[in-house]
All heavy atoms as an XYZ file, in Angstrom:
746
protein
N      16.539      6.473     11.307
C      15.197      6.735     10.876
C      14.942      8.239     10.885
O      15.197      8.904     11.855
C      14.214      6.012     11.849
C      12.764      6.210     11.478
S      11.664      5.300     12.581
C      10.795      4.357     11.380
N      14.387      8.742      9.796
C      14.171     10.194      9.692
C      12.696     10.544      9.717
O      12.386     11.729      9.941
C      14.779     10.720      8.353
O      14.240      9.995      7.236
C      16.282     10.600      8.375
N      11.768      9.610      9.532
C      10.352      9.932      9.622
C      10.000     10.128     11.076
O      10.448      9.442     11.951
C       9.511      8.822      9.036
C       9.575      8.560      7.567
C       8.708      7.354      7.191
C       9.109      9.812      6.773
N       9.132     11.103     11.284
C       8.714     11.312     12.674
C       7.737     10.159     13.132
O       7.013      9.611     12.284
C       8.060     12.687     12.865
C       6.735     12.864     12.167
O       5.712     12.517     12.749
O       6.785     13.368     11.011
N       7.760      9.787     14.373
C       7.020      8.678     14.881
C       5.520      8.802     14.646
O       4.859      7.771     14.309
C       7.281      8.662     16.354
C       8.577      9.409     16.517
C       8.602     10.426     15.410
N       4.925      9.956     14.719
C       3.522     10.113     14.522
C       3.151      9.816     13.039
O       2.119      9.171     12.739
C       3.034     11.512     14.899
C       1.544     11.729     14.763
C       0.688     10.780     15.583
O       1.153     10.268     16.630
O      -0.469     10.533     15.163
N       3.937     10.340     12.105
C       3.671     10.083     10.703
C       3.827      8.555     10.415
O       3.008      7.992      9.690
C       4.626     10.850      9.808
C       4.362     10.630      8.323
C       3.372     11.302      7.689
C       5.113      9.691      7.620
C       3.084     11.099      6.344
C       4.831      9.475      6.291
C       3.825     10.157      5.635
N       4.809      7.906     10.990
C       4.972      6.469     10.815
C       3.788      5.730     11.358
O       3.342      4.763     10.697
C       6.282      6.005     11.531
O       7.385      6.552     10.918
N       3.288      6.101     12.515
C       2.119      5.434     13.076
C       0.917      5.643     12.240
O       0.193      4.672     11.972
C       1.842      5.988     14.536
C       0.648      5.310     15.175
C       0.290      6.035     16.472
C      -0.904      5.386     17.138
N      -2.043      5.168     16.269
N       0.684      6.832     11.742
C      -0.487      7.115     10.902
C      -0.422      6.311      9.586
O      -1.429      5.793      9.117
C      -0.632      8.595     10.643
C      -1.092      9.378     11.860
C      -1.107     10.873     11.623
O      -0.642     11.359     10.551
N      -1.648     11.594     12.577
N       0.776      6.191      9.053
C       0.945      5.467      7.804
C       0.698      3.965      8.024
O       0.073      3.304      7.253
C       2.365      5.689      7.221
O       2.540      7.067      6.975
C       2.607      4.930      5.955
N       1.216      3.457      9.165
C       0.998      2.038      9.461
C      -0.509      1.799      9.699
O      -1.043      0.795      9.182
C       1.795      1.641     10.724
O       3.185      1.789     10.452
C       1.471      0.239     11.176
N      -1.164      2.710     10.361
C      -2.638      2.535     10.549
C      -3.357      2.594      9.225
O      -4.297      1.783      8.977
C      -3.158      3.710     11.431
C      -2.729      3.607     12.866
O      -2.222      2.510     13.279
O      -2.915      4.576     13.637
N      -2.950      3.461      8.324
C      -3.544      3.531      6.988
C      -3.420      2.186      6.247
O      -4.374      1.676      5.660
C      -2.895      4.651      6.144
C      -3.308      4.699      4.685
C      -4.758      5.170      4.512
C      -2.368      5.573      3.855
N      -2.220      1.628      6.297
C      -1.954      0.353      5.588
C      -2.878     -0.733      6.157
O      -3.518     -1.468      5.428
C      -0.482     -0.023      5.686
C       0.383      0.949      5.005
C      -0.231     -1.484      5.169
C       1.886      0.907      5.371
N      -2.879     -0.833      7.468
C      -3.673     -1.899      8.148
C      -5.168     -1.720      7.893
O      -5.905     -2.683      7.549
C      -3.398     -1.939      9.605
C      -2.000     -2.386      9.932
C      -1.579     -2.176     11.381
O      -2.177     -1.364     12.113
N      -0.566     -2.888     11.832
N      -5.684     -0.500      7.987
C      -7.086     -0.219      7.800
C      -7.525     -0.466      6.351
O      -8.578     -1.020      6.078
C      -7.447      1.165      8.252
C      -7.348      1.360      9.724
C      -7.383      2.818     10.168
O      -7.575      3.716      9.361
N      -7.175      3.077     11.456
N      -6.708     -0.033      5.449
C      -6.971     -0.234      4.010
C      -6.988     -1.683      3.639
O      -7.866     -2.171      2.866
C      -6.047      0.565      3.115
O      -6.028      1.956      3.529
C      -6.437      0.503      1.649
N      -6.034     -2.479      4.169
C      -6.021     -3.927      3.894
C      -7.303     -4.567      4.439
O      -7.899     -5.417      3.780
C      -4.790     -4.582      4.491
C      -4.615     -6.066      4.177
C      -4.566     -6.265      2.632
C      -3.351     -6.574      4.807
N      -7.772     -4.144      5.627
C      -9.023     -4.698      6.155
C     -10.200     -4.307      5.239
O     -11.105     -5.133      5.084
C      -9.276     -4.133      7.550
C      -8.337     -4.754      8.605
C      -8.369     -6.279      8.619
O      -9.444     -6.856      8.630
O      -7.278     -6.902      8.603
N     -10.222     -3.134      4.675
C     -11.242     -2.730      3.685
C     -11.229     -3.619      2.504
O     -12.291     -4.069      2.025
C     -11.114     -1.276      3.317
C     -11.503     -0.241      4.316
C     -11.142      1.174      3.827
C     -12.992     -0.288      4.612
N     -10.067     -3.929      1.982
C      -9.938     -4.820      0.847
C     -10.434     -6.231      1.237
O     -11.073     -6.865      0.393
C      -8.491     -4.946      0.402
C      -8.080     -3.892     -0.633
C      -7.902     -2.552     -0.321
C      -7.843     -4.249     -1.996
C      -7.511     -1.602     -1.250
C      -7.461     -3.299     -2.906
C      -7.314     -1.973     -2.559
O      -6.946     -1.064     -3.486
N     -10.141     -6.639      2.411
C     -10.623     -7.998      2.835
C     -12.128     -8.021      2.879
O     -12.762     -9.062      2.587
C     -10.012     -8.340      4.179
C      -8.494     -8.639      4.105
C      -7.962     -8.971      5.484
C      -6.481     -9.288      5.422
N      -5.907     -9.579      6.764
N     -12.768     -6.954      3.286
C     -14.202     -6.880      3.404
C     -14.852     -6.769      2.010
O     -15.924     -7.368      1.756
C     -14.645     -5.693      4.241
O     -14.156     -5.828      5.577
N     -14.232     -5.976      1.133
C     -14.865     -5.686     -0.153
C     -14.622     -6.734     -1.186
O     -15.407     -6.932     -2.115
C     -14.364     -4.324     -0.659
N     -13.494     -7.444     -1.129
C     -13.167     -8.410     -2.178
C     -12.665     -7.672     -3.451
O     -12.194     -6.561     -3.383
N     -12.813     -8.303     -4.580
C     -12.293     -7.790     -5.826
C     -13.422     -7.874     -6.911
O     -14.215     -8.763     -6.887
C     -11.090     -8.538     -6.306
N     -13.365     -6.936     -7.808
C     -14.300     -6.944     -8.945
C     -14.083     -8.184     -9.791
O     -12.905     -8.485    -10.083
C     -14.113     -5.692     -9.774
O     -14.789     -5.798    -10.995
N     -15.135     -8.841    -10.222
C     -14.930    -10.037    -11.088
C     -14.447     -9.635    -12.486
O     -14.019    -10.510    -13.232
C     -16.332    -10.639    -11.146
C     -17.286     -9.542    -10.735
C     -16.528     -8.613     -9.849
N     -14.437     -8.381    -12.812
C     -14.018     -7.917    -14.160
C     -12.539     -7.568    -14.270
O     -12.056     -7.237    -15.329
C     -14.843     -6.706    -14.579
C     -16.308     -6.974    -14.693
C     -17.075     -5.710    -15.187
N     -16.741     -4.515    -14.467
C     -17.362     -4.064    -13.354
N     -18.405     -4.762    -12.866
N     -17.040     -2.933    -12.764
N     -11.815     -7.641    -13.186
C     -10.393     -7.220    -13.194
C      -9.594     -7.965    -14.209
O      -8.851     -7.360    -14.982
C      -9.788     -7.341    -11.764
C     -10.353     -6.267    -10.873
C      -8.240     -7.235    -11.827
C      -9.874     -6.338     -9.463
N      -9.722     -9.272    -14.272
C      -8.917    -10.073    -15.221
C      -9.178     -9.637    -16.659
O      -8.291     -9.560    -17.478
N     -10.486     -9.389    -16.972
C     -10.819     -9.027    -18.321
C     -10.412     -7.567    -18.638
O      -9.843     -7.272    -19.678
C     -12.326     -9.150    -18.526
C     -12.863    -10.563    -18.455
C     -14.378    -10.604    -18.497
O     -14.999     -9.594    -18.887
O     -14.950    -11.626    -18.065
N     -10.719     -6.680    -17.703
C     -10.454     -5.262    -17.931
C      -8.959     -5.031    -18.119
O      -8.521     -4.268    -19.033
C     -10.939     -4.422    -16.747
O     -12.370     -4.683    -16.570
C     -10.710     -2.966    -16.960
N      -8.172     -5.600    -17.275
C      -6.706     -5.312    -17.297
C      -5.910     -6.393    -18.012
O      -4.693     -6.288    -18.090
C      -6.192     -5.086    -15.875
C      -6.877     -3.901    -15.219
C      -7.823     -3.919    -14.251
C      -6.679     -2.527    -15.552
N      -8.245     -2.662    -13.955
C      -7.540     -1.768    -14.749
C      -5.867     -1.875    -16.452
C      -7.656     -0.409    -14.785
C      -5.938     -0.476    -16.508
C      -6.794      0.248    -15.722
N      -6.595     -7.420    -18.495
C      -5.946     -8.518    -19.232
C      -4.761     -9.060    -18.455
O      -3.638     -9.197    -19.025
C      -5.561     -8.037    -20.605
C      -6.728     -7.623    -21.434
C      -6.377     -7.043    -22.785
O      -5.225     -7.148    -23.195
O      -7.272     -6.500    -23.453
N      -5.018     -9.371    -17.197
C      -3.888     -9.944    -16.380
C      -4.164    -11.415    -16.068
O      -5.316    -11.803    -15.813
C      -3.716     -9.131    -15.105
S      -5.183     -8.942    -14.103
N      -3.118    -12.201    -16.137
C      -3.263    -13.642    -15.883
C      -3.334    -13.991    -14.418
O      -3.995    -14.918    -14.012
N      -2.641    -13.237    -13.591
C      -2.589    -13.479    -12.166
C      -3.237    -12.312    -11.432
O      -2.597    -11.312    -11.127
C      -1.169    -13.684    -11.649
C      -0.554    -14.942    -12.194
O      -1.176    -15.972    -12.241
N       0.670    -14.845    -12.680
N      -4.521    -12.440    -11.210
C      -5.313    -11.323    -10.579
C      -4.767    -10.939     -9.244
O      -4.639     -9.749     -8.892
C      -6.790    -11.699    -10.540
C      -7.339    -11.825    -11.962
C      -7.548    -10.650     -9.721
C      -8.738    -12.378    -12.040
N      -4.353    -11.947     -8.448
C      -3.826    -11.641     -7.105
C      -2.539    -10.838     -7.166
O      -2.351     -9.901     -6.389
N      -1.668    -11.182     -8.134
C      -0.439    -10.402     -8.250
C      -0.723     -8.997     -8.692
O      -0.115     -8.039     -8.220
C       0.488    -11.110     -9.279
C       1.027    -12.423     -8.779
O       0.912    -12.729     -7.542
O       1.531    -13.188     -9.625
N      -1.670     -8.841     -9.631
C      -2.034     -7.527    -10.087
C      -2.571     -6.683     -8.910
O      -2.193     -5.571     -8.675
C      -3.114     -7.628    -11.202
C      -3.645     -6.307    -11.604
C      -3.009     -5.508    -12.549
C      -4.813     -5.794    -11.059
C      -3.492     -4.307    -12.953
C      -5.342     -4.563    -11.436
C      -4.635     -3.807    -12.390
N      -3.531     -7.297     -8.138
C      -4.102     -6.600     -7.009
C      -3.084     -6.226     -5.942
O      -3.107     -5.145     -5.358
C      -5.230     -7.403     -6.398
C      -6.496     -7.564     -7.249
C      -7.440     -8.582     -6.585
C      -7.177     -6.198     -7.416
N      -2.158     -7.141     -5.728
C      -1.107     -6.894     -4.731
C      -0.242     -5.673     -5.146
O      -0.028     -4.791     -4.351
C      -0.212     -8.129     -4.595
S       1.058     -7.983     -3.288
N       0.162     -5.640     -6.415
C       0.930     -4.488     -6.927
C       0.126     -3.220     -6.853
O       0.656     -2.163     -6.505
N      -1.132     -3.292     -7.211
C      -2.002     -2.150     -7.123
C      -2.113     -1.606     -5.730
O      -1.937     -0.425     -5.460
C      -3.416     -2.494     -7.687
C      -4.365     -1.343     -7.649
C      -4.424     -0.465     -8.741
C      -5.245     -1.172     -6.574
C      -5.326      0.579     -8.708
C      -6.133     -0.067     -6.569
C      -6.159      0.792     -7.661
N      -2.292     -2.527     -4.748
C      -2.437     -2.140     -3.363
C      -1.155     -1.487     -2.866
O      -1.224     -0.445     -2.200
C      -2.775     -3.347     -2.543
C      -2.924     -3.088     -1.058
C      -4.085     -2.629     -0.513
C      -1.806     -3.257     -0.191
C      -4.227     -2.340      0.783
C      -1.952     -2.960      1.178
C      -3.166     -2.497      1.662
N      -0.012     -2.134     -3.148
C       1.256     -1.578     -2.697
C       1.485     -0.159     -3.273
O       1.890      0.796     -2.590
C       2.439     -2.504     -2.999
C       3.788     -1.830     -2.786
C       2.304     -3.766     -2.181
N       1.196     -0.003     -4.567
C       1.328      1.313     -5.205
C       0.409      2.346     -4.607
O       0.789      3.488     -4.370
N      -0.801      1.889     -4.304
C      -1.813      2.764     -3.663
C      -1.292      3.230     -2.286
O      -1.381      4.409     -1.915
C      -3.130      2.089     -3.519
C      -4.240      2.927     -2.967
C      -5.556      2.187     -2.822
O      -5.537      0.917     -2.853
O      -6.554      2.831     -2.663
N      -0.746      2.326     -1.511
C      -0.308      2.664     -0.152
C       0.952      3.591     -0.196
O       1.004      4.567      0.567
C       0.033      1.381      0.635
C      -1.167      0.532      0.995
S      -2.438      1.400      1.951
C      -3.537      2.024      0.719
N       1.867      3.276     -1.039
C       3.044      4.164     -1.145
C       2.654      5.514     -1.645
O       3.032      6.536     -1.125
C       4.117      3.505     -2.086
C       5.270      4.481     -2.367
C       4.699      2.275     -1.454
N       1.806      5.587     -2.674
C       1.361      6.858     -3.228
C       0.536      7.672     -2.166
O       0.747      8.873     -2.071
N      -0.305      6.979     -1.425
C      -1.090      7.716     -0.399
C      -0.190      8.278      0.676
O      -0.380      9.396      1.154
C      -2.130      6.775      0.204
O      -3.064      6.400     -0.765
N       0.799      7.470      1.078
C       1.712      7.898      2.159
C       2.550      9.065      1.635
O       2.836      9.983      2.396
C       2.578      6.741      2.609
N       3.017      8.999      0.407
C       3.856     10.115     -0.134
C       2.978     11.387     -0.238
O       3.474     12.453      0.125
C       4.396      9.752     -1.461
C       5.510      8.695     -1.508
C       5.825      8.275     -2.956
C       6.763      9.195     -0.808
N       1.753     11.251     -0.664
C       0.853     12.387     -0.711
C       0.616     13.001      0.671
O       0.649     14.202      0.886
C      -0.479     12.049     -1.356
O      -0.293     11.747     -2.688
N       0.392     12.104      1.657
C       0.190     12.553      3.006
C       1.422     13.258      3.553
O       1.341     14.277      4.222
C      -0.172     11.371      3.930
N       2.566     12.727      3.263
C       3.844     13.376      3.640
C       3.893     14.781      3.138
O       4.273     15.717      3.843
C       5.056     12.532      3.193
C       6.363     13.115      3.651
C       6.941     12.600      4.807
C       7.007     14.113      2.982
C       8.172     13.103      5.280
C       8.199     14.658      3.399
C       8.772     14.152      4.546
N       3.580     14.961      1.846
C       3.682     16.295      1.237
C       2.708     17.271      1.875
O       3.036     18.408      2.068
C       3.359     16.170     -0.277
C       4.427     15.449     -1.061
C       3.999     15.107     -2.439
O       2.839     14.961     -2.739
N       4.989     14.913     -3.303
N       1.535     16.782      2.237
C       0.514     17.647      2.895
C       0.980     18.002      4.276
O       0.916     19.186      4.686
C      -0.876     16.948      2.918
C      -1.406     16.882      1.477
C      -1.842     17.680      3.831
C      -2.629     15.970      1.309
N       1.438     17.042      5.023
C       1.803     17.249      6.443
C       3.055     18.171      6.509
O       3.088     19.084      7.340
C       2.070     15.910      7.176
C       2.736     16.139      8.541
C       0.761     15.155      7.364
N       4.018     17.867      5.693
C       5.331     18.567      5.812
C       5.486     19.701      4.788
O       6.486     20.426      4.884
C       6.478     17.563      5.687
C       6.498     16.503      6.736
N       6.808     16.777      8.032
C       6.133     15.201      6.699
C       6.697     15.682      8.759
N       6.323     14.673      7.960
N       4.556     19.787      3.877
C       4.640     20.845      2.823
C       5.934     20.882      2.074
O       6.505     21.903      1.820
C       4.274     22.205      3.419
C       2.868     22.206      4.037
C       2.279     23.558      4.219
O       2.972     24.561      4.193
N       0.988     23.573      4.474
N       6.414     19.660      1.766
C       7.595     19.506      0.958
C       7.646     18.081      0.464
O       6.938     17.231      0.906
C       8.877     19.857      1.772
C       9.152     18.910      2.941
C      10.474     19.172      3.672
N      10.635     18.313      4.787
C      11.106     17.094      4.793
N      11.430     16.511      3.679
N      11.250     16.400      5.948
N       8.527     17.845     -0.511
C       8.755     16.511     -1.005
C       9.629     15.757      0.027
O      10.502     16.343      0.685
C       9.544     16.533     -2.343
C       8.765     17.177     -3.446
C       7.593     16.328     -3.896
O       7.689     15.079     -3.909
O       6.511     16.905     -4.234
N       9.443     14.435      0.133
C      10.298     13.659      1.036
C      11.730     13.579      0.472
O      11.923     13.569     -0.753
C       9.643     12.315      1.094
C       8.822     12.198     -0.118
C       8.397     13.599     -0.477
N      12.670     13.491      1.326
C      14.055     13.197      0.879
C      14.108     11.758      0.396
O      13.157     10.998      0.574
C      15.038     13.357      2.036
O      14.785     12.366      3.036
C      14.984     14.752      2.685
N      15.211     11.429     -0.215
C      15.368     10.021     -0.733
C      15.260      9.032      0.456
O      14.619      7.999      0.331
C      16.714      9.882     -1.427
N      15.881      9.355      1.559
C      15.797      8.469      2.759
C      14.400      8.374      3.285
O      13.933      7.261      3.629
C      16.737      8.975      3.849
C      18.204      8.718      3.595
O      18.481      7.884      2.678
O      19.067      9.356      4.178
N      13.672      9.492      3.327
C      12.285      9.438      3.802
C      11.396      8.640      2.852
O      10.524      7.847      3.257
C      11.749     10.847      3.953
C      12.391     11.640      5.091
C      12.118     13.120      5.040
O      11.928     13.688      3.944
O      12.180     13.722      6.152
N      11.644      8.770      1.563
C      10.895      7.991      0.557
C      11.118      6.507      0.775
O      10.170      5.702      0.785
C      11.332      8.413     -0.867
C      10.494      7.872     -1.940
N       9.990      8.637     -2.918
C      10.176      6.603     -2.232
C       9.306      7.914     -3.752
N       9.403      6.654     -3.353
N      12.369      6.102      0.978
C      12.689      4.719      1.253
C      12.063      4.218      2.536
O      11.620      3.064      2.642
C      14.201      4.489      1.221
C      14.859      4.649     -0.163
C      16.369      4.569      0.005
C      14.335      3.625     -1.144
N      12.022      5.056      3.527
C      11.369      4.661      4.835
C       9.875      4.470      4.637
O       9.308      3.544      5.278
C      11.636      5.720      5.902
C      13.031      5.670      6.444
C      13.209      6.667      7.601
O      12.364      6.642      8.497
O      14.160      7.443      7.520
N       9.231      5.283      3.795
C       7.810      5.059      3.545
C       7.602      3.738      2.807
O       6.744      2.968      3.217
C       7.284      6.267      2.727
C       7.178      7.524      3.585
C       5.933      5.902      2.092
C       6.928      8.806      2.857
N       8.437      3.460      1.868
C       8.347      2.116      1.185
C       8.581      1.010      2.183
O       7.847      0.006      2.159
C       9.353      2.049      0.033
C       8.956      3.032     -1.127
C       9.491      0.644     -0.528
C       9.991      3.250     -2.170
N       9.555      1.169      3.081
C       9.806      0.150      4.126
C       8.603     -0.058      5.033
O       8.376     -1.197      5.473
C      11.082      0.546      4.922
N       7.871      0.989      5.319
C       6.656      0.830      6.169
C       5.670     -0.098      5.472
O       5.062     -0.993      6.086
C       6.037      2.159      6.461
C       6.702      3.080      7.472
C       6.045      4.433      7.493
C       6.691      2.433      8.882
N       5.505      0.120      4.151
C       4.602     -0.767      3.412
C       5.161     -2.170      3.343
O       4.440     -3.163      3.585
C       4.344     -0.204      1.997
C       3.440     -1.163      1.203
C       3.705      1.200      2.064
N       6.445     -2.283      3.093
C       7.063     -3.595      2.996
C       7.022     -4.367      4.320
O       7.018     -5.611      4.292
C       8.542     -3.434      2.544
C       8.657     -3.038      1.106
C      10.115     -2.771      0.639
O      10.971     -2.548      1.559
O      10.353     -2.805     -0.555
N       6.959     -3.670      5.426
C       6.869     -4.332      6.708
C       5.586     -5.156      6.843
O       5.505     -6.033      7.738
C       7.045     -3.364      7.831
O       5.903     -2.549      7.999
N       4.632     -4.922      5.955
C       3.381     -5.672      5.974
C       3.293     -6.637      4.813
O       2.196     -7.157      4.480
C       2.181     -4.688      5.881
C       2.088     -3.749      7.095
N       1.467     -4.123      8.237
C       2.641     -2.541      7.271
C       1.618     -3.111      9.074
N       2.300     -2.130      8.517
N       4.424     -6.899      4.172
C       4.436     -7.696      2.968
C       3.841     -9.112      3.149
O       3.084     -9.567      2.272
C       5.893     -7.859      2.447
N       4.139     -9.740      4.229
C       3.643    -11.147      4.398
C       2.114    -11.141      4.399
O       1.455    -11.914      3.666
C       4.156    -11.692      5.730
C       3.706    -13.129      5.970
C       4.347    -13.717      7.200
C       3.916    -15.164      7.304
N       3.367    -15.546      8.619
N       1.505    -10.288      5.199
C       0.044    -10.235      5.301
C      -0.593     -9.780      3.934
O      -1.550    -10.336      3.509
C      -0.393     -9.279      6.390
C      -1.860     -9.275      6.626
C      -2.266     -8.267      7.716
O      -1.451     -7.493      8.207
O      -3.500     -8.267      8.077
N       0.020     -8.816      3.284
C      -0.485     -8.358      2.010
C      -0.392     -9.479      0.955
O      -1.396     -9.763      0.279
C       0.352     -7.114      1.547
C       0.057     -5.952      2.476
C      -0.006     -6.782      0.097
C       1.021     -4.716      2.278
N       0.734    -10.131      0.875
C       0.860    -11.226     -0.138
C      -0.051    -12.385      0.142
O      -0.653    -12.935     -0.786
C       2.343    -11.708     -0.152
C       3.283    -10.696     -0.746
C       4.699    -11.238     -1.009
C       5.351    -11.655      0.274
N       6.753    -12.079      0.115
N      -0.197    -12.747      1.428
C      -1.076    -13.883      1.776
C      -2.521    -13.573      1.312
O      -3.208    -14.461      0.828
C      -1.020    -14.151      3.272
C       0.229    -14.878      3.675
C       0.348    -15.083      5.214
O      -0.525    -14.587      5.963
O       1.342    -15.704      5.646
N      -2.970    -12.373      1.609
C      -4.373    -12.022      1.238
C      -4.525    -12.050     -0.259
O      -5.435    -12.659     -0.779
C      -4.765    -10.646      1.786
C      -6.104    -10.208      1.289
C      -7.268    -10.866      1.614
C      -6.178     -9.135      0.404
C      -8.478    -10.489      1.123
C      -7.420     -8.748     -0.145
C      -8.558     -9.416      0.247
N      -3.686    -11.357     -1.022
C      -3.894    -11.234     -2.448
C      -3.618    -12.517     -3.213
O      -4.136    -12.740     -4.303
C      -3.127    -10.045     -3.016
C      -3.749     -8.741     -2.595
C      -3.124     -7.920     -1.689
C      -4.962     -8.334     -3.106
C      -3.672     -6.724     -1.288
C      -5.547     -7.143     -2.692
C      -4.920     -6.332     -1.825
N      -2.809    -13.404     -2.624
C      -2.552    -14.720     -3.254
C      -3.868    -15.518     -3.435
O      -3.971    -16.336     -4.334
C      -1.544    -15.528     -2.460
N      -4.839    -15.225     -2.663
C      -6.116    -15.929     -2.675
C      -6.870    -15.673     -4.023
O      -7.756    -16.432     -4.402
C      -7.026    -15.533     -1.539
C      -6.476    -15.938     -0.192
C      -7.316    -15.375      0.944
C      -6.657    -15.715      2.271
N      -7.363    -15.130      3.404
N      -6.486    -14.606     -4.745
C      -7.140    -14.293     -5.972
C      -6.441    -14.910     -7.218
O      -6.931    -14.747     -8.289
C      -7.216    -12.739     -6.160
C      -8.098    -12.084     -5.125
C      -7.572    -11.567     -3.960
C      -9.484    -12.031     -5.337
C      -8.385    -10.947     -3.002
C     -10.310    -11.419     -4.362
C      -9.766    -10.887     -3.210
N      -5.339    -15.561     -7.001
C      -4.595    -16.206     -8.125
C      -5.274    -17.524     -8.479
O      -5.909    -18.153     -7.693
C      -3.102    -16.386     -7.827
C      -2.354    -15.083     -7.971
O      -2.775    -14.207     -8.672
N      -1.234    -14.989     -7.281
């Protein structure tokens, strides 16, 4: 593992807190029409995962003032993937 423990903890906190916000806010009823997607839950799940990876990569760049290495990038993705079960379960409710 190459990510420092504090960054990993902050990223994990971000993922958990953002998922809780999504649970509280729900989803716009226009998503299916706006984005012309058949499975709204799948779309939202992909959007959420992309948002979390992107936010973590941006945070990494700010904290470390450099781009992550390939290994660090994969570790950031793995942090998001470690919450896959909970993320998928929540967004499946929108399908």
